Residue, then its C-alpha position, 0 to 999 in steps of 0.5 A: m567492376h563497381w559504380r564510381q561514387e564520385l560522379p554525380f547521379y541519382s539512385d532511388v534505391f540508394e535513397f530508399e535504403q538510406a531513408a529506411q534506416g531512419n526512425t522518424l516519420y519523415e524518413l520512413r514515409k519517404a522510404e515508403e513513397l520511394y518503394r514502387g515494387e520490385l527492382l528492375p521489373g522485366f529483367y531476370e538476371e540471377w543476381l537480381d533475385a537476392k537484391r529484390e528480396l532484400l529490398e522487399q524485406t526492407y520495405l516490409n520493415v519500414l511498414d512495421k516501423l511506420i505502424s508502430i510509430l503511428e499507433s504509439q501516436r494514436d494516429y490509428a487511421s494512418a496506421l491502418l493505411f500502412a497495415n493494409k499495404l502490409l497485408v497486400r504483400n502477404k495475405e497469409r501472414e496471420e500476424t498482419y491480420r492481428i495488427l489490423m484487427r487491433l487497429y480497427a478496434l482502436n479506431k472504434d470500427m468493430a465491423g472492420v475487426a469482424q471483416m478482418y477475422e472473416q477474411l483471415s478465416r477464408v484465406l487460411e481455409a482456402e489456401l492451407e485448409i487450417a483455422p486461425a491460431e488460438e492466439t488470433v481467436q482469443l484476440y478476436e473474442t476479446l476485441m469483440r467483447n470489449g467493443s461492446d463496452h462503452t466505458a468511454g461513454g460521452y467521449s467515445q466519438t471525440p478523438l484524444f488530442g495532445r498528451t503525446a509526452e504523457w502517452e510515451t511515459m504510460l507506454s514506458v511504465w507499461q513495458q516495465a510492468k510487463a517485465g515484472r516491475t509492478s507499479l502505480l501510474l497516477l494521473k493528476g489534475e483538476a476536474g475535467i482535465g482529461k485524466t479519465r479519458l486518458a486512462l480509458e484510452f490507454k485501457e482500450w489500447v491495452e485491450s486491443r492486444g488481447i490483454r485483460t483489464a479491469f476498471a472501477g471508480c470511486y464515488p464521493t457519495v459512497r466512499s465509506l463503503s469498504y472495498t467497493p472498487v475491488t469488488s468491481w474489479l473482481r466481478s469484471i473478470p472471469l473466475p479462474q480455477m481456484n482451490v476452495v480455500w481461496l474461494s471461501e476467502l473471496a466470498r467475503l466480497l463476492p457472496e454470490l459464490f455461495e450460490r454457485f458453490p453451495n458447499l463452500p465453507m464460511p470464511t473465518p472472522i478476521q480479528e487481527s491485521w496479519q489475518l488479512n494476508k490470506w484474504y488479500e492473497a485470494i484476491e491477488r490470485m484471482l486478479l493475477a490469474e492471467q498476466p499481464l494485467l491493467l487495473c484502472l481506478d478512477d478518482i482515487q481521492w474518494s477511495d476508502k482506506e481499505t482499498l488503498q491498503l489492498l493496493a499497497y499489498l498488491l504493489h509492494s516492492g518485492s512483488k514480481a507480478k506483471l501488474l500496472v494500476i492506473a489511478t486518476m486523482r483530482t487535485d482540486e478535491y481534498a484527499d485525506d491522510a490515508l491517500g497521502h500516506f499511501v502515495a508517500g509509501l509508494r514513493i519510498e518504495r519507488t513503485i509510483t509514476e506521477i503525471e500531472l496533466a496540464p490544460l490543452n494548448e491553443n492548437d490542440t483546443k482548435r483540433l478538438m473543436a474542429a473534430m466536433v464542429g468542423i474546421p471553418l468554425a474552429e478557425l473562427n472561434s478556437s481562440g475565444l474558446y481557448a480563452e474562455t475554457g483555459g484549455n480544459p477538455l471537459f469545458i471545451v466539449e460541454t461548451m460545444r455540446e451546448w451549442q450543438t444541442g441549442r435551440s438556435q445554431s445560427d449564433f455561436r456563443l460561449s459560456p464562461l462557466v461549465k456549470s452554466v453550460i451543463e445546467s442549460r443542457l439539462s434544462r432541455l430534458s423531458q420531465e421524466s428524464l430530469q427525474l431519472i438523472s436526479a435520482v441517479a445522481a442521488v444514488g451517487r454511483p453507476v446503476l442498473p436499469e432494473f434497479m432504477a425501475v424498482v426505485f420508480d416502480r416503472k417497467e424496466e424497458t421504459v427506464l432502459d429506453n430513457m437511459e439510452q436516450l441520455v447516452q445519445l445526448k452524452i449526459m450518461q454513459e454505459f459501462g460494460d456490466k450494463q450499468y449507467s453513470f454520468t459522463h463526468d462527476l461535474v454533470r452528476s453534481v449539477a444534476y443532483h442540485l437540480k431539485n430542492d432539499s425536500r425533493r432530494r430527501r424524497d429521492h434518497k428515501q425512494i433509493a433506500q426503499g429500492l435497495v431493500a426491495f432489490h436486494d431482498g434477503k441479502l442486505e448486508p453488502v448494501a446495508a451502509e448504502i441503505a443507512y446513508h440514504l435513509e440518513l439523507a432522507g432525514m430518517g436517522g432512526e430508521a438508518v440505525p439497524y442498517y448502520e449496525m449491520a454495516a458495522s458488523a460486516a466491516e468488522k468481519m472484513y477487518a475494515n476498521e476505519t470504515r467500522i469506526n465511521y459507522y460506530r460514530k454515526l450510531c453514537l450520533l443517531l442513538p439516544p445516550e442510554q443506547i450508545l454504550p456498547y458502540l463506545m466500547k466497540l469504537g475504542e477497540a477499533w481505535i486500538l486496532v488502527g493504532d490511535w490510542v488517544e481516540a481510543e482513550k476518549s471513547y473509553r472515558q466517554w463510556l465511563e462518564r455516561s454509564g452511570n448506574s446503567a452498566t453492570l459491575r462486570e461491564r464497568s470493569l472490562c472498560d477499566v481494563a480497556l482504558g488501562n491498557c490504552l493508557r499503558l500503550q501511551g506510557n501513562y503507567e500511573e493512571a493505567s494502574v489505577h484503572l487496572e487495579r480497580a478492575q482487578r478488585c472487582f473481578e476478584l470480588m465476583e470470582d470472574h476468572s475470565g475477567l481476571t485473565f485479562v486484567y492479570t495479563t495486562l497488569g503483567i505487561l504494564h509492570y514489565y514495561k515499568g521494570n517491576y519484574d517481581k510484580v510480573l512474576e507475581y501476576l504470572k503466578k496468579r494467572t496460573e492459579l486460575s482454573d482453566v478459562d475457555n478461549q484464553s489461549r491467545e492471552d496465555c500466548r501473549f503472557l508467555g511472551v512477556i515472561g520470556h522477555l523478562f528472563y531475557d532482560q535479566c540475562q537468564y537466557d535458558q529460562a527465556i528460551f524455555w518460556i518462548k518455546k512454550q509460547i511458540s508451542i501454543a501459537t503453533d497449535n492455534k495457528d497464530k502466526y503473529s505470536i510465532e513471528q514475535a517469538m522468533g524476534v525474541l529468540s534472535m535477540i537472545y542468540m545475539d546476546m549469547d554470541e550465536m550470530d548465525r543462529a540469530f540471523e536465521f531467526i531474524a530471516d524467519k521473522m521477516e518472512i512470516s511478518s511479510s507473509i501475514g502483512d504485519r507491517m511493524g513486525f517486518a520493520n522490527a525484523l529489519g531493526m534486529l537485522g541492523r543490530y546483527y550487522w552492527y554487532l559485526g561492525h558492518h555499519a553500512q548495512a546496519t544503518p539502512c535497517f535502523v532507518f527503515c524501522l525508525e521511519e515505520a515506527v514514527a509513521i504508526n506512532d510506536w515511540r518505544v521502537a522509535a527510541i530503540m532505533l535512535s539508540y542503535e543508530g547512535r551507537s553505530r555513529l559512535a562506533r564510526h567516531r561521528l561523535e556529534e551525530a551520535d550525541l544528538l541521536l542518543e540524547r533524543s533516544i534517552r528523552l523518548f525513553q524517559k517520557l515513555r518510562t521504559p527503563y530497560f532500553e534507557c539503561e542501555t542507552l545511558y551506558y553508550m552515552s557515558l561511553l560517548r562522554q568518556r571519548q569527549n573527555r567529559y569525565e564528570s558527565a560520563v561518571e554521572t551518566a554511568e551511575e544513573a544507568l547503574q541504578l537502573a541496571n541494579r533495579l532491573k537485575r541486568k547483569d550484563m549492564e551491571v558488569s559493563l557499567q562497573v567496568l566503565l566507572t572503574q576506568v573513568e574514576t581512575v582517570i579523574g583520580r577518584i580512586s587509585y590504581e590499586e583500588a581499581m584493580n581490587l574492584l576488578e579482581r572482585m568482579l572476576e570472582q563475582y561474574p564467571d561468564p566468559q563475556e563478563q570475564a573478557s570485559i574485566r580482563y581487558a579493563m585490567w590490562k588497560l589499567n596496566p598495559e605493561s603486564q604481559e600476564q594481563q595482556a595474555a589473559g585478556r587476549l585469550l578470552n577475547e580471541e575465543l569469543y571473537r572466533k565464536s561470534g565475529k563481533q566487532l567489540y571482541f575484534d577491537r579488543c584483540r587488535e589492541l591486545n596484539g591478538s591475531c583475528p581474521a576479519a569476520m564475514a556477515r551473512p548477506m542481506p535477505p532480498l526482502a530486507a534489501e528491497a525495503a532498506r534503502a535510505d541511509k539517513v533519517s529524514p528531517e521530517t521524522l526527527e521533527q516528529i520525534d522532537r514534537y512528541s518528546t518535548 
């Protein structure tokens, strides 16, 4: 038997089952209302048991779905209602208690959290004689700990309205982060639009799941302090079990670790960028000891560059950490270039999601107003409030607070300017409170009550009471680490300007003195802050020693941008006769950040100001520094003047230490100029010096240049010998940077020797090392070399993304030599694919750059490919002219490989245009066979001879035999193409798969127009 469906009837069971299958609130609420308990109560038929159980389980699923949807919509009160219904159905289901605890926490009801935990403990003890699970205990402890954190401050009692779409996006990004897709979520908008509130609401939601979070803010008044947000993050989480090596690195930011671990060794000074990696790894290990992790960074537009650099390390595309960073950014505040480059880099790596917050609409404005002053007033006045505030949540809230705290509440008036609203609220404070908030505003960051007590010479209890009153008035807020700050930076700004200039100067003086007293004996971490306040107090002279201390601290952390700021301050504050040491340090720092123009200015300023006050040695050291700086910019003539002057002075003084520096720098200069005999001359002079202490790094550098020199001249065995010596010294000194550089040279040597597999291994090693030590350009160069590997093998689809990535990176840091090299290689790749017009543009740009930089080695090579292009375009006269120009360079540089290629090309082209006869051409090639015995050169010459006489079977067989042998060894496309023309039989060569690190980075398959514009601007 069965029910006749065609007859009209109503079944609440059928309606329930249909509604329960839905996913909307309407359907699920309907299903929940339809379920009234067990099916057919009072009947005890056997067939009913299974159906009753199925319907009850369906009802429980409906409740689960309702709770999930309502929680995602932040309707925690309604979610609690259904969660309690779920608990009624099964009082022993521990997961339900955890859901309720989380929802009570989100609803700001910590008493409810405690009540649920106590109820669960009683039930489990009475029914099962067990305690709550460890997961439940940890969740309870986390929720109670976070419940005492009033980070949300002034907004904690006001519900968050609107932002539904934004919240869904945040949930989606969080789920991806939990799956191992590390990313940054950037909340953007004008001041007061609700960025911080939304970030903190999401932070609380994540914490309600027992997941670790950390919050830090950036502040305009202390933006020059390196790694301040990172320090806040580290101090807000428990210290995990860590090896002493990592603890030592962490002590750079957490000096209190030396007290906790008295035998902790001091970290070694950071002198080069790659050394940052070990420190960054220590920070990463501490932050990510427990995953997933949510980090919040408020007002990223005020972040220091070093914090952004660390974030880039944490968020790199190869990371599989379960990490999400939520940052807020004011769009009405100027953001410097560092933030722009940081965000652009994340966009390229696709590790950023950006949300621009719009003002609240009129309906959400009305709901927010109703939550603060009640529905009747909201009904009457919300339209006016919306028109006055434009839907800006901060303006709405501050206007409401002004009205609520005003002397008369009988009249409801709106203020068109939030500044006026805040000023009006603050004007009603007591004199003592006004003095306190003005001073806290001058500090410019969250403060401890005990610190402010030192500043004002008051009892800590008095200051604490005052601050708590300000929290009640929603002017200040308390952070979880017992610090206090303003509810919004706009409030801080208004409070700061309540006093006149002279009184503000007095505040800054008191703050500086308070910092000295409060941090007695441990001033280095706060030296910059002390100097800042002394300077604002008009006490520039007193600020000098603290800026010196701050610069020293920044140097230890390789915070070069910050160090530059402090040196510039010192140059402004000190009298002219005292700034010379800082100008030298300033130049060094500019070199390290890659700004050679600014470095040059610093060194020139030193030379102009030094007069008779500097010693001959000091002046000579500045000449070496300036000469090296000019060399980096391609200004070789003037560089030679300064370096040779320094050389004469050091030789006069018999200063071996100084001579080591100048010989090395002159050797590098002449290497780039193509004066190889001069390079060897300076190597000989360097080796004749008696041993100089602590020169191993310079020796390592010079050995690398010698290896390059022999490589350029195709003396591969000699090149390998010198590079291995470089690696040996670098290994002894644990100099990974030099090892990585040497790996790159070896990869190029073995590619030219047709040992492609071996070359690939060295490229992979270079890529791994450069990535591990954070050498950005080293990694980019490894990608460029990988592109060269694929280009040799004819795999252009894989080669191009590698060239493009390296080119974009080179242009980003103004390494124009590498940019020119990558343009040349990509031009060759387009030439191989017969895209002649595109190849022409790229090769022409490359040649223009090389000529501006005066680097003949790669110019020679690129001119050869340009002459090949002209040959294919049937522009034979131009092909000959270009090849002859390249041959002159090849002869000067002793580049045997290019000499052969160019002479063969010229012979072919000149035969075509009738400059030489067939017999003359064959005679020239015959003589070259005798002159160049290397198999690669023989293969090229034999192929050219067959091209001149394609009917000769003898020439064909000789050319085919040589090229087939070379192809079988290397798999290079050049040999394959020749074999195909010579009717040889060669199977297609397989390339090694792209390493994961490269595949993650090299995604773009064409150069951006912006990059090409930058190149054209520089080269013209």
